[in-house]
mmCIF file as Biopython writes it, N, C-alpha, C and O atoms, coordinates in Angstrom:
data_model
#
loop_
_atom_site.group_PDB
_atom_site.id
_atom_site.type_symbol
_atom_site.label_atom_id
_atom_site.label_alt_id
_atom_site.label_comp_id
_atom_site.label_asym_id
_atom_site.label_entity_id
_atom_site.label_seq_id
_atom_site.pdbx_PDB_ins_code
_atom_site.Cartn_x
_atom_site.Cartn_y
_atom_site.Cartn_z
_atom_site.occupancy
_atom_site.B_iso_or_equiv
_atom_site.auth_seq_id
_atom_site.auth_asym_id
_atom_site.pdbx_PDB_model_num
ATOM 1   N N  . MET A ? 1  ? 12.483  18.071  19.861  1.0 0.0 1  A 1 
ATOM 2   C CA . MET A ? 1  ? 13.399  17.210  19.148  1.0 0.0 1  A 1 
ATOM 3   C C  . MET A ? 1  ? 12.753  16.808  17.825  1.0 0.0 1  A 1 
ATOM 4   O O  . MET A ? 1  ? 11.594  16.394  17.802  1.0 0.0 1  A 1 
ATOM 5   N N  . ILE A ? 2  ? 13.480  16.925  16.746  1.0 0.0 2  A 1 
ATOM 6   C CA . ILE A ? 2  ? 13.005  16.530  15.428  1.0 0.0 2  A 1 
ATOM 7   C C  . ILE A ? 2  ? 13.765  15.286  15.003  1.0 0.0 2  A 1 
ATOM 8   O O  . ILE A ? 2  ? 14.990  15.221  15.103  1.0 0.0 2  A 1 
ATOM 9   N N  . VAL A ? 3  ? 13.012  14.296  14.526  1.0 0.0 3  A 1 
ATOM 10  C CA . VAL A ? 3  ? 13.619  13.051  14.061  1.0 0.0 3  A 1 
ATOM 11  C C  . VAL A ? 3  ? 13.172  12.838  12.628  1.0 0.0 3  A 1 
ATOM 12  O O  . VAL A ? 3  ? 11.990  12.977  12.315  1.0 0.0 3  A 1 
ATOM 13  N N  . TYR A ? 4  ? 14.097  12.506  11.771  1.0 0.0 4  A 1 
ATOM 14  C CA . TYR A ? 4  ? 13.779  12.272  10.371  1.0 0.0 4  A 1 
ATOM 15  C C  . TYR A ? 4  ? 13.907  10.790  10.050  1.0 0.0 4  A 1 
ATOM 16  O O  . TYR A ? 4  ? 14.899  10.147  10.394  1.0 0.0 4  A 1 
ATOM 17  N N  . PHE A ? 5  ? 12.890  10.266  9.390   1.0 0.0 5  A 1 
ATOM 18  C CA . PHE A ? 5  ? 12.895  8.892   8.923   1.0 0.0 5  A 1 
ATOM 19  C C  . PHE A ? 5  ? 12.505  8.890   7.455   1.0 0.0 5  A 1 
ATOM 20  O O  . PHE A ? 5  ? 11.732  9.742   7.018   1.0 0.0 5  A 1 
ATOM 21  N N  . THR A ? 6  ? 13.020  7.961   6.705   1.0 0.0 6  A 1 
ATOM 22  C CA . THR A ? 6  ? 12.571  7.785   5.329   1.0 0.0 6  A 1 
ATOM 23  C C  . THR A ? 6  ? 11.421  6.788   5.331   1.0 0.0 6  A 1 
ATOM 24  O O  . THR A ? 6  ? 11.306  5.965   6.240   1.0 0.0 6  A 1 
ATOM 25  N N  . VAL A ? 7  ? 10.581  6.863   4.322   1.0 0.0 7  A 1 
ATOM 26  C CA . VAL A ? 7  ? 9.482   5.904   4.203   1.0 0.0 7  A 1 
ATOM 27  C C  . VAL A ? 7  ? 10.055  4.500   4.061   1.0 0.0 7  A 1 
ATOM 28  O O  . VAL A ? 7  ? 9.500   3.542   4.600   1.0 0.0 7  A 1 
ATOM 29  N N  . LYS A ? 8  ? 11.157  4.378   3.342   1.0 0.0 8  A 1 
ATOM 30  C CA . LYS A ? 8  ? 11.799  3.074   3.173   1.0 0.0 8  A 1 
ATOM 31  C C  . LYS A ? 8  ? 12.221  2.486   4.518   1.0 0.0 8  A 1 
ATOM 32  O O  . LYS A ? 8  ? 12.022  1.296   4.758   1.0 0.0 8  A 1 
ATOM 33  N N  . SER A ? 9  ? 12.798  3.301   5.393   1.0 0.0 9  A 1 
ATOM 34  C CA . SER A ? 9  ? 13.241  2.783   6.690   1.0 0.0 9  A 1 
ATOM 35  C C  . SER A ? 9  ? 12.055  2.402   7.579   1.0 0.0 9  A 1 
ATOM 36  O O  . SER A ? 9  ? 12.144  1.464   8.370   1.0 0.0 9  A 1 
ATOM 37  N N  . ILE A ? 10 ? 10.965  3.119   7.448   1.0 0.0 10 A 1 
ATOM 38  C CA . ILE A ? 10 ? 9.765   2.791   8.232   1.0 0.0 10 A 1 
ATOM 39  C C  . ILE A ? 10 ? 9.151   1.489   7.755   1.0 0.0 10 A 1 
ATOM 40  O O  . ILE A ? 10 ? 8.812   0.629   8.567   1.0 0.0 10 A 1 
ATOM 41  N N  . ILE A ? 11 ? 9.004   1.335   6.436   1.0 0.0 11 A 1 
ATOM 42  C CA . ILE A ? 11 ? 8.358   0.123   5.910   1.0 0.0 11 A 1 
ATOM 43  C C  . ILE A ? 11 ? 9.194   -1.124  6.196   1.0 0.0 11 A 1 
ATOM 44  O O  . ILE A ? 11 ? 8.649   -2.221  6.321   1.0 0.0 11 A 1 
ATOM 45  N N  . GLU A ? 12 ? 10.499  -0.961  6.300   1.0 0.0 12 A 1 
ATOM 46  C CA . GLU A ? 12 ? 11.358  -2.099  6.654   1.0 0.0 12 A 1 
ATOM 47  C C  . GLU A ? 12 ? 11.116  -2.573  8.081   1.0 0.0 12 A 1 
ATOM 48  O O  . GLU A ? 12 ? 11.407  -3.726  8.400   1.0 0.0 12 A 1 
ATOM 49  N N  . GLN A ? 13 ? 10.594  -1.716  8.939   1.0 0.0 13 A 1 
ATOM 50  C CA . GLN A ? 13 ? 10.319  -2.066  10.325  1.0 0.0 13 A 1 
ATOM 51  C C  . GLN A ? 13 ? 8.923   -2.676  10.520  1.0 0.0 13 A 1 
ATOM 52  O O  . GLN A ? 13 ? 8.648   -3.276  11.559  1.0 0.0 13 A 1 
ATOM 53  N N  . LEU A ? 14 ? 8.055   -2.521  9.529   1.0 0.0 14 A 1 
ATOM 54  C CA . LEU A ? 14 ? 6.679   -3.013  9.623   1.0 0.0 14 A 1 
ATOM 55  C C  . LEU A ? 14 ? 6.595   -4.471  9.206   1.0 0.0 14 A 1 
ATOM 56  O O  . LEU A ? 14 ? 7.454   -4.947  8.464   1.0 0.0 14 A 1 
ATOM 57  N N  . PRO A ? 15 ? 5.574   -5.195  9.671   1.0 0.0 15 A 1 
ATOM 58  C CA . PRO A ? 15 ? 5.417   -6.603  9.297   1.0 0.0 15 A 1 
ATOM 59  C C  . PRO A ? 15 ? 5.270   -6.776  7.783   1.0 0.0 15 A 1 
ATOM 60  O O  . PRO A ? 15 ? 4.470   -6.087  7.149   1.0 0.0 15 A 1 
ATOM 61  N N  . THR A ? 16 ? 6.038   -7.690  7.215   1.0 0.0 16 A 1 
ATOM 62  C CA . THR A ? 16 ? 6.010   -7.955  5.782   1.0 0.0 16 A 1 
ATOM 63  C C  . THR A ? 16 ? 4.636   -8.465  5.360   1.0 0.0 16 A 1 
ATOM 64  O O  . THR A ? 16 ? 4.050   -9.323  6.020   1.0 0.0 16 A 1 
ATOM 65  N N  . GLY A ? 17 ? 4.133   -7.930  4.259   1.0 0.0 17 A 1 
ATOM 66  C CA . GLY A ? 17 ? 2.860   -8.372  3.717   1.0 0.0 17 A 1 
ATOM 67  C C  . GLY A ? 17 ? 1.651   -7.672  4.295   1.0 0.0 17 A 1 
ATOM 68  O O  . GLY A ? 17 ? 0.553   -7.822  3.759   1.0 0.0 17 A 1 
ATOM 69  N N  . LYS A ? 18 ? 1.805   -6.916  5.364   1.0 0.0 18 A 1 
ATOM 70  C CA . LYS A ? 18 ? 0.660   -6.237  5.974   1.0 0.0 18 A 1 
ATOM 71  C C  . LYS A ? 18 ? 0.603   -4.763  5.602   1.0 0.0 18 A 1 
ATOM 72  O O  . LYS A ? 18 ? -0.438  -4.123  5.747   1.0 0.0 18 A 1 
ATOM 73  N N  . PHE A ? 19 ? 1.710   -4.227  5.126   1.0 0.0 19 A 1 
ATOM 74  C CA . PHE A ? 19 ? 1.771   -2.817  4.751   1.0 0.0 19 A 1 
ATOM 75  C C  . PHE A ? 19 ? 2.407   -2.693  3.381   1.0 0.0 19 A 1 
ATOM 76  O O  . PHE A ? 19 ? 3.324   -3.440  3.040   1.0 0.0 19 A 1 
ATOM 77  N N  . LEU A ? 20 ? 1.912   -1.738  2.594   1.0 0.0 20 A 1 
ATOM 78  C CA . LEU A ? 20 ? 2.454   -1.496  1.266   1.0 0.0 20 A 1 
ATOM 79  C C  . LEU A ? 20 ? 2.748   -0.021  1.069   1.0 0.0 20 A 1 
ATOM 80  O O  . LEU A ? 20 ? 1.992   0.839   1.520   1.0 0.0 20 A 1 
ATOM 81  N N  . LYS A ? 21 ? 3.836   0.263   0.402   1.0 0.0 21 A 1 
ATOM 82  C CA . LYS A ? 21 ? 4.129   1.632   -0.010  1.0 0.0 21 A 1 
ATOM 83  C C  . LYS A ? 21 ? 3.370   1.846   -1.315  1.0 0.0 21 A 1 
ATOM 84  O O  . LYS A ? 21 ? 3.670   1.208   -2.324  1.0 0.0 21 A 1 
ATOM 85  N N  . VAL A ? 22 ? 2.381   2.750   -1.291  1.0 0.0 22 A 1 
ATOM 86  C CA . VAL A ? 22 ? 1.540   2.959   -2.465  1.0 0.0 22 A 1 
ATOM 87  C C  . VAL A ? 22 ? 1.859   4.254   -3.197  1.0 0.0 22 A 1 
ATOM 88  O O  . VAL A ? 22 ? 1.399   4.470   -4.319  1.0 0.0 22 A 1 
ATOM 89  N N  . HIS A ? 23 ? 2.634   5.100   -2.570  1.0 0.0 23 A 1 
ATOM 90  C CA . HIS A ? 23 ? 3.052   6.364   -3.175  1.0 0.0 23 A 1 
ATOM 91  C C  . HIS A ? 23 ? 4.277   6.819   -2.407  1.0 0.0 23 A 1 
ATOM 92  O O  . HIS A ? 23 ? 4.562   6.294   -1.331  1.0 0.0 23 A 1 
ATOM 93  N N  . LYS A ? 24 ? 4.993   7.773   -2.933  1.0 0.0 24 A 1 
ATOM 94  C CA . LYS A ? 24 ? 6.235   8.208   -2.278  1.0 0.0 24 A 1 
ATOM 95  C C  . LYS A ? 24 ? 6.054   8.506   -0.791  1.0 0.0 24 A 1 
ATOM 96  O O  . LYS A ? 24 ? 6.851   8.019   0.011   1.0 0.0 24 A 1 
ATOM 97  N N  . PRO A ? 25 ? 5.041   9.288   -0.380  1.0 0.0 25 A 1 
ATOM 98  C CA . PRO A ? 25 ? 4.894   9.565   1.059   1.0 0.0 25 A 1 
ATOM 99  C C  . PRO A ? 25 ? 3.865   8.690   1.785   1.0 0.0 25 A 1 
ATOM 100 O O  . PRO A ? 25 ? 3.576   8.939   2.955   1.0 0.0 25 A 1 
ATOM 101 N N  . TYR A ? 26 ? 3.301   7.661   1.113   1.0 0.0 26 A 1 
ATOM 102 C CA . TYR A ? 26 ? 2.198   6.925   1.723   1.0 0.0 26 A 1 
ATOM 103 C C  . TYR A ? 26 ? 2.482   5.438   1.871   1.0 0.0 26 A 1 
ATOM 104 O O  . TYR A ? 26 ? 2.950   4.774   0.945   1.0 0.0 26 A 1 
ATOM 105 N N  . ILE A ? 27 ? 2.185   4.940   3.061   1.0 0.0 27 A 1 
ATOM 106 C CA . ILE A ? 27 ? 2.192   3.502   3.349   1.0 0.0 27 A 1 
ATOM 107 C C  . ILE A ? 27 ? 0.785   3.179   3.828   1.0 0.0 27 A 1 
ATOM 108 O O  . ILE A ? 27 ? 0.207   3.936   4.608   1.0 0.0 27 A 1 
ATOM 109 N N  . THR A ? 28 ? 0.228   2.063   3.368   1.0 0.0 28 A 1 
ATOM 110 C CA . THR A ? 28 ? -1.119  1.706   3.807   1.0 0.0 28 A 1 
ATOM 111 C C  . THR A ? 28 ? -1.151  0.293   4.372   1.0 0.0 28 A 1 
ATOM 112 O O  . THR A ? 28 ? -0.403  -0.585  3.942   1.0 0.0 28 A 1 
ATOM 113 N N  . ASN A ? 29 ? -2.029  0.099   5.339   1.0 0.0 29 A 1 
ATOM 114 C CA . ASN A ? 29 ? -2.255  -1.209  5.943   1.0 0.0 29 A 1 
ATOM 115 C C  . ASN A ? 29 ? -3.186  -1.969  5.009   1.0 0.0 29 A 1 
ATOM 116 O O  . ASN A ? 29 ? -4.303  -1.516  4.760   1.0 0.0 29 A 1 
ATOM 117 N N  . THR A ? 30 ? -2.756  -3.105  4.489   1.0 0.0 30 A 1 
ATOM 118 C CA . THR A ? 30 ? -3.547  -3.840  3.503   1.0 0.0 30 A 1 
ATOM 119 C C  . THR A ? 30 ? -4.872  -4.345  4.069   1.0 0.0 30 A 1 
ATOM 120 O O  . THR A ? 30 ? -5.829  -4.517  3.315   1.0 0.0 30 A 1 
ATOM 121 N N  . SER A ? 31 ? -4.949  -4.583  5.358   1.0 0.0 31 A 1 
ATOM 122 C CA . SER A ? 31 ? -6.196  -5.089  5.944   1.0 0.0 31 A 1 
ATOM 123 C C  . SER A ? 31 ? -7.259  -3.997  6.073   1.0 0.0 31 A 1 
ATOM 124 O O  . SER A ? 31 ? -8.426  -4.307  6.314   1.0 0.0 31 A 1 
ATOM 125 N N  . LYS A ? 32 ? -6.883  -2.745  5.920   1.0 0.0 32 A 1 
ATOM 126 C CA . LYS A ? 32 ? -7.824  -1.625  6.048   1.0 0.0 32 A 1 
ATOM 127 C C  . LYS A ? 32 ? -8.386  -1.159  4.713   1.0 0.0 32 A 1 
ATOM 128 O O  . LYS A ? 32 ? -9.269  -0.302  4.684   1.0 0.0 32 A 1 
ATOM 129 N N  . ILE A ? 33 ? -7.892  -1.705  3.609   1.0 0.0 33 A 1 
ATOM 130 C CA . ILE A ? 33 ? -8.341  -1.267  2.286   1.0 0.0 33 A 1 
ATOM 131 C C  . ILE A ? 33 ? -9.743  -1.789  2.034   1.0 0.0 33 A 1 
ATOM 132 O O  . ILE A ? 33 ? -9.987  -2.995  2.071   1.0 0.0 33 A 1 
ATOM 133 N N  . LYS A ? 34 ? -10.659 -0.872  1.778   1.0 0.0 34 A 1 
ATOM 134 C CA . LYS A ? 34 ? -12.050 -1.230  1.529   1.0 0.0 34 A 1 
ATOM 135 C C  . LYS A ? 34 ? -12.335 -1.404  0.041   1.0 0.0 34 A 1 
ATOM 136 O O  . LYS A ? 34 ? -13.152 -2.243  -0.338  1.0 0.0 34 A 1 
ATOM 137 N N  . SER A ? 35 ? -11.669 -0.616  -0.809  1.0 0.0 35 A 1 
ATOM 138 C CA . SER A ? 35 ? -11.891 -0.728  -2.244  1.0 0.0 35 A 1 
ATOM 139 C C  . SER A ? 35 ? -10.729 -0.126  -3.020  1.0 0.0 35 A 1 
ATOM 140 O O  . SER A ? 35 ? -9.928  0.646   -2.494  1.0 0.0 35 A 1 
ATOM 141 N N  . ILE A ? 36 ? -10.669 -0.513  -4.304  1.0 0.0 36 A 1 
ATOM 142 C CA . ILE A ? 36 ? -9.696  0.050   -5.233  1.0 0.0 36 A 1 
ATOM 143 C C  . ILE A ? 36 ? -10.501 0.540   -6.429  1.0 0.0 36 A 1 
ATOM 144 O O  . ILE A ? 36 ? -11.270 -0.212  -7.028  1.0 0.0 36 A 1 
ATOM 145 N N  . GLU A ? 37 ? -10.313 1.807   -6.767  1.0 0.0 37 A 1 
ATOM 146 C CA . GLU A ? 37 ? -11.011 2.389   -7.910  1.0 0.0 37 A 1 
ATOM 147 C C  . GLU A ? 37 ? -9.988  3.062   -8.805  1.0 0.0 37 A 1 
ATOM 148 O O  . GLU A ? 37 ? -9.501  4.149   -8.492  1.0 0.0 37 A 1 
ATOM 149 N N  . GLY A ? 38 ? -9.660  2.420   -9.919  1.0 0.0 38 A 1 
ATOM 150 C CA . GLY A ? 38 ? -8.655  2.973   -10.823 1.0 0.0 38 A 1 
ATOM 151 C C  . GLY A ? 38 ? -7.302  3.034   -10.152 1.0 0.0 38 A 1 
ATOM 152 O O  . GLY A ? 38 ? -6.718  2.001   -9.824  1.0 0.0 38 A 1 
ATOM 153 N N  . ASN A ? 39 ? -6.800  4.240   -9.946  1.0 0.0 39 A 1 
ATOM 154 C CA . ASN A ? 39 ? -5.497  4.398   -9.300  1.0 0.0 39 A 1 
ATOM 155 C C  . ASN A ? 39 ? -5.630  4.909   -7.867  1.0 0.0 39 A 1 
ATOM 156 O O  . ASN A ? 39 ? -4.700  5.518   -7.337  1.0 0.0 39 A 1 
ATOM 157 N N  . GLU A ? 40 ? -6.783  4.664   -7.236  1.0 0.0 40 A 1 
ATOM 158 C CA . GLU A ? 40 ? -7.013  5.107   -5.862  1.0 0.0 40 A 1 
ATOM 159 C C  . GLU A ? 40 ? -7.378  3.934   -4.956  1.0 0.0 40 A 1 
ATOM 160 O O  . GLU A ? 40 ? -8.119  3.031   -5.344  1.0 0.0 40 A 1 
ATOM 161 N N  . ILE A ? 41 ? -6.842  3.973   -3.751  1.0 0.0 41 A 1 
ATOM 162 C CA . ILE A ? 41 ? -7.178  3.003   -2.713  1.0 0.0 41 A 1 
ATOM 163 C C  . ILE A ? 41 ? -8.036  3.723   -1.692  1.0 0.0 41 A 1 
ATOM 164 O O  . ILE A ? 41 ? -7.744  4.858   -1.315  1.0 0.0 41 A 1 
ATOM 165 N N  . ASN A ? 42 ? -9.093  3.067   -1.247  1.0 0.0 42 A 1 
ATOM 166 C CA . ASN A ? 42 ? -9.965  3.644   -0.232  1.0 0.0 42 A 1 
ATOM 167 C C  . ASN A ? 42 ? -9.792  2.853   1.065   1.0 0.0 42 A 1 
ATOM 168 O O  . ASN A ? 42 ? -10.361 1.772   1.213   1.0 0.0 42 A 1 
ATOM 169 N N  . PRO A ? 43 ? -9.002  3.391   2.009   1.0 0.0 43 A 1 
ATOM 170 C CA . PRO A ? 43 ? -8.836  2.707   3.288   1.0 0.0 43 A 1 
ATOM 171 C C  . PRO A ? 43 ? -9.864  3.114   4.340   1.0 0.0 43 A 1 
ATOM 172 O O  . PRO A ? 43 ? -9.715  2.782   5.516   1.0 0.0 43 A 1 
ATOM 173 N N  . GLY A ? 44 ? -10.893 3.821   3.926   1.0 0.0 44 A 1 
ATOM 174 C CA . GLY A ? 44 ? -11.923 4.224   4.889   1.0 0.0 44 A 1 
ATOM 175 C C  . GLY A ? 44 ? -12.358 5.649   4.695   1.0 0.0 44 A 1 
ATOM 176 O O  . GLY A ? 44 ? -13.259 5.928   3.904   1.0 0.0 44 A 1 
ATOM 177 N N  . SER A ? 45 ? -11.730 6.552   5.407   1.0 0.0 45 A 1 
ATOM 178 C CA . SER A ? 45 ? -12.184 7.939   5.418   1.0 0.0 45 A 1 
ATOM 179 C C  . SER A ? 45 ? -11.602 8.798   4.307   1.0 0.0 45 A 1 
ATOM 180 O O  . SER A ? 45 ? -12.120 9.884   4.048   1.0 0.0 45 A 1 
ATOM 181 N N  . ALA A ? 46 ? -10.551 8.351   3.648   1.0 0.0 46 A 1 
ATOM 182 C CA . ALA A ? 46 ? -9.929  9.153   2.598   1.0 0.0 46 A 1 
ATOM 183 C C  . ALA A ? 46 ? -9.465  8.246   1.467   1.0 0.0 46 A 1 
ATOM 184 O O  . ALA A ? 46 ? -9.335  7.034   1.643   1.0 0.0 46 A 1 
ATOM 185 N N  . LYS A ? 47 ? -9.219  8.839   0.316   1.0 0.0 47 A 1 
ATOM 186 C CA . LYS A ? 47 ? -8.694  8.068   -0.803  1.0 0.0 47 A 1 
ATOM 187 C C  . LYS A ? 47 ? -7.220  8.397   -0.967  1.0 0.0 47 A 1 
ATOM 188 O O  . LYS A ? 47 ? -6.810  9.548   -0.816  1.0 0.0 47 A 1 
ATOM 189 N N  . VAL A ? 48 ? -6.428  7.381   -1.278  1.0 0.0 48 A 1 
ATOM 190 C CA . VAL A ? 48 ? -4.995  7.539   -1.459  1.0 0.0 48 A 1 
ATOM 191 C C  . VAL A ? 48 ? -4.659  7.132   -2.886  1.0 0.0 48 A 1 
ATOM 192 O O  . VAL A ? 48 ? -5.044  6.054   -3.338  1.0 0.0 48 A 1 
ATOM 193 N N  . ILE A ? 49 ? -3.950  7.986   -3.586  1.0 0.0 49 A 1 
ATOM 194 C CA . ILE A ? 49 ? -3.575  7.695   -4.968  1.0 0.0 49 A 1 
ATOM 195 C C  . ILE A ? 49 ? -2.397  6.731   -4.991  1.0 0.0 49 A 1 
ATOM 196 O O  . ILE A ? 49 ? -1.433  6.884   -4.241  1.0 0.0 49 A 1 
ATOM 197 N N  . ILE A ? 50 ? -2.494  5.732   -5.872  1.0 0.0 50 A 1 
ATOM 198 C CA . ILE A ? 50 ? -1.392  4.786   -6.075  1.0 0.0 50 A 1 
ATOM 199 C C  . ILE A ? 50 ? -0.463  5.386   -7.125  1.0 0.0 50 A 1 
ATOM 200 O O  . ILE A ? 50 ? -0.916  5.783   -8.199  1.0 0.0 50 A 1 
ATOM 201 N N  . SER A ? 51 ? 0.807   5.454   -6.830  1.0 0.0 51 A 1 
ATOM 202 C CA . SER A ? 51 ? 1.802   5.982   -7.753  1.0 0.0 51 A 1 
ATOM 203 C C  . SER A ? 51 ? 1.877   5.108   -9.002  1.0 0.0 51 A 1 
ATOM 204 O O  . SER A ? 51 ? 1.725   3.889   -8.922  1.0 0.0 51 A 1 
ATOM 205 N N  . GLN A ? 52 ? 2.109   5.729   -10.147 1.0 0.0 52 A 1 
ATOM 206 C CA . GLN A ? 52 ? 2.271   4.973   -11.388 1.0 0.0 52 A 1 
ATOM 207 C C  . GLN A ? 52 ? 3.456   4.028   -11.311 1.0 0.0 52 A 1 
ATOM 208 O O  . GLN A ? 52 ? 3.436   2.957   -11.917 1.0 0.0 52 A 1 
ATOM 209 N N  . ASN A ? 53 ? 4.491   4.413   -10.568 1.0 0.0 53 A 1 
ATOM 210 C CA . ASN A ? 53 ? 5.702   3.589   -10.464 1.0 0.0 53 A 1 
ATOM 211 C C  . ASN A ? 53 ? 5.463   2.262   -9.753  1.0 0.0 53 A 1 
ATOM 212 O O  . ASN A ? 53 ? 6.141   1.275   -10.042 1.0 0.0 53 A 1 
ATOM 213 N N  . VAL A ? 54 ? 4.509   2.226   -8.827  1.0 0.0 54 A 1 
ATOM 214 C CA . VAL A ? 54 ? 4.278   1.004   -8.047  1.0 0.0 54 A 1 
ATOM 215 C C  . VAL A ? 54 ? 2.887   0.421   -8.269  1.0 0.0 54 A 1 
ATOM 216 O O  . VAL A ? 54 ? 2.521   -0.551  -7.608  1.0 0.0 54 A 1 
ATOM 217 N N  . HIS A ? 55 ? 2.110   0.986   -9.177  1.0 0.0 55 A 1 
ATOM 218 C CA . HIS A ? 55 ? 0.713   0.571   -9.386  1.0 0.0 55 A 1 
ATOM 219 C C  . HIS A ? 55 ? 0.604   -0.933  -9.637  1.0 0.0 55 A 1 
ATOM 220 O O  . HIS A ? 55 ? -0.162  -1.620  -8.963  1.0 0.0 55 A 1 
ATOM 221 N N  . TYR A ? 56 ? 1.362   -1.441  -10.599 1.0 0.0 56 A 1 
ATOM 222 C CA . TYR A ? 56 ? 1.282   -2.860  -10.943 1.0 0.0 56 A 1 
ATOM 223 C C  . TYR A ? 56 ? 1.635   -3.745  -9.750  1.0 0.0 56 A 1 
ATOM 224 O O  . TYR A ? 56 ? 0.920   -4.703  -9.458  1.0 0.0 56 A 1 
ATOM 225 N N  . SER A ? 57 ? 2.738   -3.428  -9.056  1.0 0.0 57 A 1 
ATOM 226 C CA . SER A ? 57 ? 3.163   -4.275  -7.934  1.0 0.0 57 A 1 
ATOM 227 C C  . SER A ? 57 ? 2.189   -4.195  -6.760  1.0 0.0 57 A 1 
ATOM 228 O O  . SER A ? 57 ? 1.999   -5.189  -6.058  1.0 0.0 57 A 1 
ATOM 229 N N  . VAL A ? 58 ? 1.567   -3.035  -6.529  1.0 0.0 58 A 1 
ATOM 230 C CA . VAL A ? 58 ? 0.576   -2.894  -5.454  1.0 0.0 58 A 1 
ATOM 231 C C  . VAL A ? 58 ? -0.656  -3.737  -5.769  1.0 0.0 58 A 1 
ATOM 232 O O  . VAL A ? 58 ? -1.127  -4.487  -4.914  1.0 0.0 58 A 1 
ATOM 233 N N  . ILE A ? 59 ? -1.178  -3.622  -6.979  1.0 0.0 59 A 1 
ATOM 234 C CA . ILE A ? 59 ? -2.359  -4.400  -7.364  1.0 0.0 59 A 1 
ATOM 235 C C  . ILE A ? 59 ? -2.045  -5.893  -7.313  1.0 0.0 59 A 1 
ATOM 236 O O  . ILE A ? 59 ? -2.856  -6.683  -6.830  1.0 0.0 59 A 1 
ATOM 237 N N  . LYS A ? 60 ? -0.894  -6.273  -7.799  1.0 0.0 60 A 1 
ATOM 238 C CA . LYS A ? 60 ? -0.480  -7.683  -7.773  1.0 0.0 60 A 1 
ATOM 239 C C  . LYS A ? 60 ? -0.422  -8.207  -6.335  1.0 0.0 60 A 1 
ATOM 240 O O  . LYS A ? 60 ? -0.910  -9.302  -6.053  1.0 0.0 60 A 1 
ATOM 241 N N  . GLU A ? 61 ? 0.163   -7.439  -5.445  1.0 0.0 61 A 1 
ATOM 242 C CA . GLU A ? 61 ? 0.281   -7.840  -4.035  1.0 0.0 61 A 1 
ATOM 243 C C  . GLU A ? 61 ? -1.086  -7.941  -3.364  1.0 0.0 61 A 1 
ATOM 244 O O  . GLU A ? 61 ? -1.337  -8.868  -2.594  1.0 0.0 61 A 1 
ATOM 245 N N  . LEU A ? 62 ? -1.967  -6.989  -3.655  1.0 0.0 62 A 1 
ATOM 246 C CA . LEU A ? 62 ? -3.293  -7.002  -3.042  1.0 0.0 62 A 1 
ATOM 247 C C  . LEU A ? 62 ? -4.149  -8.159  -3.540  1.0 0.0 62 A 1 
ATOM 248 O O  . LEU A ? 62 ? -4.979  -8.682  -2.796  1.0 0.0 62 A 1 
ATOM 249 N N  . LEU A ? 63 ? -3.954  -8.557  -4.783  1.0 0.0 63 A 1 
ATOM 250 C CA . LEU A ? 63 ? -4.791  -9.601  -5.366  1.0 0.0 63 A 1 
ATOM 251 C C  . LEU A ? 63 ? -4.173  -10.994 -5.322  1.0 0.0 63 A 1 
ATOM 252 O O  . LEU A ? 63 ? -4.818  -11.960 -5.729  1.0 0.0 63 A 1 
ATOM 253 N N  . LYS A ? 64 ? -2.941  -11.118 -4.837  1.0 0.0 64 A 1 
ATOM 254 C CA . LYS A ? 64 ? -2.250  -12.411 -4.912  1.0 0.0 64 A 1 
ATOM 255 C C  . LYS A ? 64 ? -2.995  -13.541 -4.204  1.0 0.0 64 A 1 
ATOM 256 O O  . LYS A ? 64 ? -2.983  -14.670 -4.694  1.0 0.0 64 A 1 
ATOM 257 N N  . ASP A ? 65 ? -3.630  -13.280 -3.089  1.0 0.0 65 A 1 
ATOM 258 C CA . ASP A ? 65 ? -4.357  -14.328 -2.372  1.0 0.0 65 A 1 
ATOM 259 C C  . ASP A ? 65 ? -5.814  -14.414 -2.805  1.0 0.0 65 A 1 
ATOM 260 O O  . ASP A ? 65 ? -6.530  -15.332 -2.406  1.0 0.0 65 A 1 
ATOM 261 N N  . LYS A ? 66 ? -6.249  -13.468 -3.615  1.0 0.0 66 A 1 
ATOM 262 C CA . LYS A ? 66 ? -7.638  -13.448 -4.050  1.0 0.0 66 A 1 
ATOM 263 C C  . LYS A ? 66 ? -7.863  -14.223 -5.358  1.0 0.0 66 A 1 
ATOM 264 O O  . LYS A ? 66 ? -8.980  -14.645 -5.659  1.0 0.0 66 A 1 
ATOM 265 N N  . MET A ? 67 ? -6.794  -14.397 -6.116  1.0 0.0 67 A 1 
ATOM 266 C CA . MET A ? 67 ? -6.887  -15.088 -7.407  1.0 0.0 67 A 1 
ATOM 267 C C  . MET A ? 67 ? -6.965  -16.591 -7.178  1.0 0.0 67 A 1 
ATOM 268 O O  . MET A ? 67 ? -6.324  -17.122 -6.271  1.0 0.0 67 A 1 
ATOM 269 N N  . LEU A ? 68 ? -7.740  -17.264 -7.991  1.0 0.0 68 A 1 
ATOM 270 C CA . LEU A ? 68 ? -7.850  -18.708 -7.916  1.0 0.0 68 A 1 
ATOM 271 C C  . LEU A ? 68 ? -6.614  -19.336 -8.523  1.0 0.0 68 A 1 
ATOM 272 O O  . LEU A ? 68 ? -6.186  -18.952 -9.611  1.0 0.0 68 A 1 
ATOM 273 N N  . LYS A ? 69 ? -6.045  -20.291 -7.832  1.0 0.0 69 A 1 
ATOM 274 C CA . LYS A ? 69 ? -4.871  -20.998 -8.346  1.0 0.0 69 A 1 
ATOM 275 C C  . LYS A ? 69 ? -5.337  -22.314 -8.919  1.0 0.0 69 A 1 
ATOM 276 O O  . LYS A ? 69 ? -6.151  -23.018 -8.321  1.0 0.0 69 A 1 
ATOM 277 N N  . ARG A ? 70 ? -4.817  -22.635 -10.075 1.0 0.0 70 A 1 
ATOM 278 C CA . ARG A ? 70 ? -5.208  -23.890 -10.739 1.0 0.0 70 A 1 
ATOM 279 C C  . ARG A ? 70 ? -4.115  -24.902 -10.665 1.0 0.0 70 A 1 
ATOM 280 O O  . ARG A ? 70 ? -4.268  -26.014 -11.170 1.0 0.0 70 A 1 
#
């Protein structure tokens, strides 16, 4: 049996704020990200490229709780 899902439909089922769509075919768990280097996220064993279309929003989401609020 073959079942087709869109990335959008999958991410809608995941807990909000814990997963991010970082590229057309990629969703990453934010708690597993070890580093960000340029346009790449390192979740451990492999590097995932952040799409130019979502780069700003991904970085903003990842850093929102890390920035000091005045």
